[in-house]
N, C-alpha and C positions, 0 to 999 in steps of 0.2 A: 648599534642596536637596530634588531626589524620591528614591527611594529607585535610580535606576537609578545606583545609586553603582559601578556593576560598572567593573571597570582599566580607564580610558582606553585607546585604541588610538593607531595609530597608520600614516597613511599612506604611512608610506616602506614599511611592507613589502604596500606594494598596488602590484603590477607593471602600469606604466602610466597608473598615476594612475586615477582616481574619475571619471564625466561626471555635470553636470548634472543636479539631477533631474528627474525632468517634471515640467511648470507644472501646478501644481492643477487649473486651470481646463478641461484637456485629457482630465484621471482619469477621470472618469465613463462616454465611451463606450466607453473600453480597458477599462475594473473591468467594463465589461458583458462585452467580447468577453471578457475570462477567465471569464468565469463560465461564457460561453457555451461553451470549448474548454473547462473543465475537466467541464462537464456531458458532453461529450460520452465521454470518456473514463472519465467513472465511469458512465457508464450501461451502455457497453458491454460494462463487467466483470459485470452480471444480465438487462441486461435479452433477454441469447440462452436460461438460465435453464430458462424455463415456455416458451417454444416449441422445445424438445429432440424432444418428440414428432412437429410440424410435420414438425421441420425430418425425421428418423428417417426420419420413413414418405415423406418426397418423396422423398430420395435415397439413402437405404438406409446399409449403415457404421454400427450402431449399438453392433460391435466397438470402434472405435476415435473415435467422439463425443464424449468425453474431449477429443482434440486442441483439440477448440474450443474450451477453455477453458484450456488448457496451451497450446497454442501462442500466445495471444495473450498470455498472460501472460510466458513467457517472453522475446518479440519485445521487453515494453514493459521488464520488470528486465534485458539483459544491453544495450538503449539506454542508456538514464538515465546512464549515467558517459559515454560516449560525448557526445549530447548537452550535458553540460554541459557538458564540456569545449569545446565545441564553438560555443557561446552566448559562454563568454569570448572565446576569439577574434575570432570576429564579429561579434557582437552578438547581443540577442536579437530580433533583427526576422526576420531572413532565417530561423532556426531554427522561431520557431515559424509563420512561415506555411508554410516547408517541412515541414514535420510534420502541418500541417491536409491538406496537398495531397496530402500518405502515404496519414493517414487518409483521408480523401473517396473516392481511390481504390480502398484495399484498400477496402470501404464499397462503392463501384460493385458492383463484382468479385467480392464474396461476393454480395453480390444475384443476380450469373446464374451465379452455379458453379452445373455441372452434374452435379455428381458432390462423395461427400464428403471428397475428396483435396481436387478444388478449395479446394474451402470451410473446409478447415482449412489449407491454402494460402495461401490470401487471410488468413484471421484470421492470419496470422503479417503480414501485409501492414501490416495494420490497426496490429497491435501494433509496428512499427517509427515507424507514426506515433505510435500513440499515447506512447511513451518521445519525444519530443520535449515533449506536450503536456500530463504531468506536471509535469518538470522543469520543462522553461521556463518555464508558466504560475506557478508557484512561485517563482521569480528575478525574475519581471516586480514578484506582487505586492510583493516587499520591494526591490524598486528603488523606484517609484514614489514609496511615504509612509517616511519616515523614523521611527525607533525608537520613539516613543512613538505612531504614530498606522498603527501596522503588526497590530495584531489587529485592527483593525476590516476589513480586507480578504483578512487569515487566517480571518478566522472569519469572512464571508461563501462562502469558499472550503469551508470544513467543511461551510453548512450545504450545498451543493451535495451535496459527498458522500451527507451524510444523508438527503438526498432522492432522489437517486438509486438508496441503496439499496430506500428504502420504495417507491419508483415502478417503478425497470424490470424488475420483475417481473409485476406488473399493467400494463405498459405490452405487457411483450412478451407475456406471453398475447392484454392483449385486441386488437394486430397480428394476432399468427398467426392466432385465432379470427378475425375480419374482412374484412380484408385481405390475409391472405397469406405468411410468414415471413418471406417479400423485403422485405416492408415494414420490418423492421426496421432492417433496414441502410441502405434508402433514403429513412430519413426523417432518418439526421446530412447529410444533404447540403442541404438547405435552412437546417441550421443551421450547419451549416460554411461553409453561403455567406456566410453574417452574419458567422460571425466574421472571415471573410478581408475580407469587409470593412473594416468598425469598425478590425481592426488594422494596415490598408492606408494606411487615411482618417484614426484621430486618432493613431494608435502613432508618433509622429513620436522615435526613438531621439538621444538626447544627444549631442551632442557628444564624443569623449574621446582621448586623447592616444594618438598615431599607435605603432604599436612601432617601435621601432627598422626590423629588417628587414621580408619579408614573411612575414606568417604559416608557419608550416611545420604541418603537422598531422601528430599520428601514427599513421598508417592501419595501422602495423603495431602497436600498442599494442592501438587498438582491435578489429584485430580477432584480436587473444589474450586480450581482454576477451569479448570476444564470443563466441569459440570454450572458453574458462575456462566461460568461465555458462552457456553452452548445453547443454554437456556433464553440470553440475552440475544446473542443475536439471532434466535430462531421466531422470536419476537419480534426485531425488527425488519426482521427480512419477511415475514409471510406476512408482519399484520395491517391491515388495506388490504389484501391481497386474499390471502387463502381464508380470512376470516376477519371482520372488523373491528377495529381496537380496542374496542372496549366492551365485546365480546368474553363469552371464559373464558376459551382457548390462551386469548390474548391476555388478560388479569391474571388465567395459571400460570404463564411462563413468566410472566414480570412478577412476580409472586414467591415464584419459586429462584428463578436469580438475584433477587434479591437476600431472600433467606440462605442460599447458596455464598451470595459477598457476604454475607454477615458469618458462616461455616467459616469461609477461608479467611476472617482476620484472625476469628480464635485462632485456627490451625498455626500461620500462619505469624502467630505472635508468640505460641508456644516453640517454634518449631526452631531443631540449633542452626540445618542449613535451609532458609525456608525459601522457598521456589521464587516470589516475588519477592524478595528485604525491604524492612521497611524503610531501611536508607535512600531507595528510589525516591523514596516521595522526602525524606526529608531533606535531601541537597536540594540547595535552592534553583542549579544550575540543570539539572537531571531534570528538577519537579518542573521547572518553567518548558525546558524542550520536549519534552511528553507530552505538556496542558497545549505547547504552540504546535505541535506535531500531529497531536489531536484536530488542532482547529483547520490546516491542510488538510487530513483523512476529508474534513465535514464541506469545504470548500472547494475540495479536489467532486465533488461530485458533478455540482451545478456543467463544465464545461462535459465530461466526462460520458455521462447521462442524458442529460436538458437538451445540450448546444446538438448531435442528428438529426434528435426530433424537431427543432429548430428550424435546423437547414434542410431538409425535406416538408417541414408543413407549410412553413410560412413563405421560407424562398424558393421551395418548389425545384431540388436539387434533386438530384438519384442522387440513390445510398450511395457511388462511386465520390462521388462530388461531393454532398457531405461529410465525409468520413477526412476528405482533402481538407476542410474549414478545420476539423480536430485534430489534424496531426501536423495541423505547422508549427505547433505544440508542441509536439516532441521535437520537431529540429531547433531549436533556441532553447529548452531544459538541457539539453546536456553542454550543448555551448559554455552558456553562461553559467553553468556548474563547471567548470572545467577553468574559467578566466578567473571564478572568484576568489578563488585566490591572492590574484593583485587586489581586491580591497580588502581582504580581510586582512589578510600579513598588516594591511596598513589605519585600519580604525579596526579592527576585532573581527568578535565572533558576533556577538549582541548587537551589535551598529550595525552590522553587516547585513541580518538577518531582519532589523526594525527596518531600515531605511527596504531590502528589497518588499517585507510585506506593506508596505504603506503604497511604495507601486502599485504592488494586487490589488489592494483594496481605491485606490484613483480609478484602476483597469474596468474593475467589476463593477463596480460606481459606472463606469460608461457605455456599460453593453446599454439599461433599460433607455440611453438615451442616442440606441441609433435607432433610423429611417423609416416607417413603413410603409414595404416590406422590407428594402433596401439593396442594397448588393452582400454578390457574395463575398468579396472583396473584405469591407466591414468586418464583419463577427473574424475573419479571420489573421485582420488585423492585429486585431485585441487579445485572440489566443498567442498569438508570435508573442506577444509582448507579453500577455502573463506568464507565458511560460517562463517569457527571461527572467521573470520581475520571481518564480518559483525556485529556478533553478540555483539566484542565487540566494535566493532562503533557504533552502533544505539541506545542503549540501556544507556550507558552514556550521549550520545547529549540528547537525550526524557528527560533521569530523570531529569540529568542537568539543563536546556531548566525550566522545570514544578518547576522544586529548587526557580526562581527564581524572581518568580511573587508570589501575591498570589492571593484567593481562585477565588477574583473576577478578576483576570486578566484570572486561571487558561485554563478555556475552552478553551478562545480566541487562545493561543500561544500554545495547544496540536493542535488545531483544520490546525491553519497554519502552522506550521509543517507536520501535516498527508498530508490535502491538497497539497505542497509543492512534495510531494514523489509521491505523484497518480498522479501528472499532470506530472512528472517529467515523469515514466511510460507509459501515455501515449507517451508522446513525445520520447520515447525512439523506444517505438515500431512503430511509425510511420518513428523517421528519419534511425534505425538498419534495419529496413522492403528493403527502398532504400537502403542503403547500400549492403542486403544483395543481389536483385536483380538485381543492377549491378556493382556487381560483377562478378553474375550469367553471364549475357548478355555476357560483354568483356568473360570472358573465353569458352565459348558455340558459341561466335559468328562464327568460325570456325573450331568449333567439326567434326571429320570424321562421317560420314553415318548419318538416320535421327535420331533424339529424340528432347526430348524437346528443347526450348531456350528459355519460357519465363520466369517466374519468379519460386524462392523456391519452393512453394507449388509441381506447376505440376513439377518440376524435382522430386524431395521424391516421389512424386505420381509413376512416373515410375520407379524409385530405385527400389518400392515395387509389381513390375512385372519385375523381374528381365529373363521370358523365352521373354519376347515381348525386349530386347535389347542384343547386340552382347556384349564379353566381352569389347572389347575395350568401345564400347561408353558407354558400366557403369563406368567404368574404369573413363574416360572421367567425366561422372556425375557426381561421388563421390569425386573426386579429386576438381571440379566446385565448390560443397558444399563443402567441406573441407574448401577452401579458401573462400565463402561467411563469410561461422562464422569463421574465421579466423580476417577474419576484422570484424568482429561485434565484439569480445571480443578486439581487437587493439581501435576499439568506446568507450564499457564500459572502456577501459584502462583509455580514453582519459575521460569522466566519472569522475572516481575515481581523478582525476587529478584536475579535476576543484572543488571536494568536498575538495580536501586538500588543495588549492591553498584560498579559501572560508576559509575554518577556520587558517588559516596562517595571512590571510592578516584583516580580524572580527573578528576575534572568540578573546575576550580578556582573556589576560596568564589567568588570575581567575576569573572563574561566580561568578558573585554580589550574592550567594545563600543564600536565608529565610531560617532559621534549625529552625522548631518550632515542636517541641513533641504534644504542642499544638497548633495549626496551630494561630496564632492569639499574642501570646506571643512576647517580641522581640525579634531580630536576636541572635545568638550565634555566637559572634567571635571567638570560638575556631571550628574554620569545613573549611573544604575543600572548 
């Protein structure tokens, strides 16, 4: 017996029954399509960043260019639960095809944008398709493989994200300088068309039990979820940036989000087929994974947002070298994810994740202990170790929770955990940004000589122009940045602690997995 000794599940919990698995001989082209579709979504989060100077120079709108990223993030996040439910209701294939078409439509529109407002609007259209890509691809990956083989496809998708994080900024800069920034969006078209061909030609979705009546879509619930997420994420993204936290716009957005959340609960409790069904939070294993991955999203803000600033401002590295300090994390993450099955087949999903997040907690706590100013290899080593720990943490939880539900619930379950992770990132960006700026304000309140006393961005900008600063002032600013980032990492350690507590207190010792080589067969009691 393997240590897939998670508690046996039951197909009785699967509304409508589960379909037979996709034949192994047809997986290759489908997996290629999934990886290309995932590359579309993953690259689009990073490829635009290095082309911002060219875009602003051409279209103007410097004051609002951050919405190129915020608008895309908003659209992806708030549509994840909707697409998850739609894929469970109508099937994965139509949702994925529709998502790719919407994404490509947004890409073409972005390429022909005539001003910044139009580009932001078209980026939101891209995000509406990106939400379908992220959630549905992860769900199809779980549909394609039985439990013991599932780490292979998930590790490949993790590799796509890692490669995109490294290659995206470089590719964006290259295209912007050589061909023009509009090609950053046009390059999506051939990749998307190949993805559509492979999905349409090779992905024959298995036959499933027909529902008793005509499928009903909870459009009212979808609209409420969209409004709640949009208001909340707008408040988090723009608070402390476009307006003060306790200003009327922030208070109005938070109040509107709370009101929409209450309305969402009211609507969903009365819906026949809710977008976010109550069982997502009533089942301990799914609730635990939702909270744990929400904590992961929170703590990921520390390395991805603040480490590059630390590397440039404190260590004095150029942007390329600073990017390398962060990119080493994307090398160890997919490697540990690919090897994670060797551990969770022995000790189970929960204990593997607990071990990994404990290691991540210790690594995050080690960051404030680095010497000042230190050497570049020191934070790089910590990020290499952190990537290994987080790859070992995330993949077992996703594979585990997907394995506790049947086909007709897997899309909703996958979307819920991805949604929580995305919301965690948005909350973390706002929260840790406030922590960093508060630390800077306290450290620089009595700083000698003239210099910036505002937020982290202004301090980092001043340090990139050292000729304008005295040696004493530059040292004070560097120490202030180091202290601010140290506090952010302590906050990330707290987020890791919350993830650990969620697993210890909510997650069952053994996940009730449904291991069926042909999805729909009886549960196998000999499994972890």
